[in-house]
C-alpha positions, 0 to 999 in steps of 0.5 A: 696246434704246432710244436717248437722244441728246443733241442736241448729239451728247455722248457719256455716260458713267457712270463705275463704280469698284470694289474687292474687297478691304480691300488694294485700298481701301487701295492706289492702285487706291482707289475715289478713286483710280479716280473721279479717273482716270475723270473725267480721261478723261471730261473729255480725250474731252470726253465728259459724265459722267452719274454715277459709281456707287462699289462697296466689297468686290464680287467681281467673279466673279459677275454675280450679286455685283456688282448696282451694276453690273447698275444700270449696265448696266441704264441703258444698255439703257434708253438713259439714258446 
């Protein structure tokens, strides 16, 4: 696994927000609500948010149903975050 470190020592993060049902999208678990929490936590910890990935109506049962998560994990493995 390659690791690319920020010379300042800042941790780089990728946010991942997902809902799997319309009900979740309409409740307090909506993607915008998750993004607010992610951004707040990243700021609180002093991290650098590289990007947010938002996914609507994605089943979490199988990785094959979550290509956006697979792309995030590949980015991490390549040292981009």
